[in-house]
C-alpha positions as CSV (number, residue, x, y, z in Angstrom):
1,X,16.8,40.8,58.5
2,X,20.2,40.4,57.0
3,X,20.5,37.5,54.3
4,X,23.8,36.0,54.2
5,X,25.6,35.1,51.0
6,X,27.4,32.0,52.4
7,X,25.5,29.0,53.0
8,X,27.7,28.2,56.1
9,X,26.6,31.6,57.8
10,X,23.2,31.9,58.0
11,X,22.7,35.3,59.3
12,X,19.3,36.0,61.0
13,X,17.9,32.5,60.5
14,X,18.3,31.3,64.0
15,X,20.0,27.7,65.1
16,X,18.8,24.7,63.6
17,X,16.3,26.2,61.4
18,X,17.9,26.0,58.1
19,X,17.5,22.4,56.2
20,X,20.5,20.8,55.4
21,X,20.9,20.8,51.6
22,X,22.9,18.2,49.6
23,X,25.4,19.4,47.2
24,X,22.9,19.2,44.4
25,X,20.5,21.6,45.9
26,X,23.0,23.9,47.0
27,X,24.0,24.2,43.1
28,X,20.3,24.4,42.1
29,X,19.8,21.0,41.0
30,X,17.4,20.0,43.5
31,X,13.9,18.3,42.6
32,X,12.1,21.3,41.6
33,X,14.4,21.9,38.9
34,X,13.6,19.3,37.0
35,X,10.2,20.3,36.7
36,X,11.3,23.7,35.4
37,X,13.3,21.9,32.8
38,X,10.5,19.8,31.7
39,X,8.4,23.3,31.4
40,X,11.0,24.9,29.5
41,X,11.7,21.9,26.9
42,X,7.7,22.1,26.5
43,X,8.1,25.7,25.3
44,X,11.1,25.4,23.3
45,X,8.9,22.0,21.5
46,X,6.0,24.3,21.1
47,X,8.2,27.4,19.6
48,X,9.9,24.7,17.2
49,X,6.6,23.4,16.0
50,X,5.6,27.1,15.3
51,X,8.6,28.1,13.6
52,X,8.1,25.1,11.3
53,X,4.9,25.9,10.4
54,X,5.9,29.4,9.5
55,X,8.7,28.3,7.6
56,X,6.2,25.8,5.8
57,X,3.8,28.3,4.8
58,X,6.3,30.6,3.6
59,X,7.9,27.9,1.7
60,X,4.3,27.2,0.1
61,X,3.7,30.8,-1.0
62,X,7.0,31.4,-2.4
63,X,6.5,28.3,-4.7
64,X,2.9,29.1,-5.3
65,X,4.4,32.9,-6.1
66,X,7.2,31.0,-8.2
67,X,4.6,29.3,-10.3
68,X,2.7,32.2,-11.0
69,X,5.3,33.9,-12.2
70,X,6.3,31.4,-14.7
71,X,2.9,31.2,-16.1
């Protein structure tokens, strides 16, 4: 089946079978997008947390190394 690139010309979809989409939904800002954005925010928060933990661990190891080098 041929897929149209134009929302106003639904080739092969048949008459009246396409849902009327709001402007926001046509721009991919539909209700499903909020869930995607929340998931992405959760992943980012987890990544930032892991990076901060690694930075603290590296900083702690660096300070311990400096202390032993000074002794």
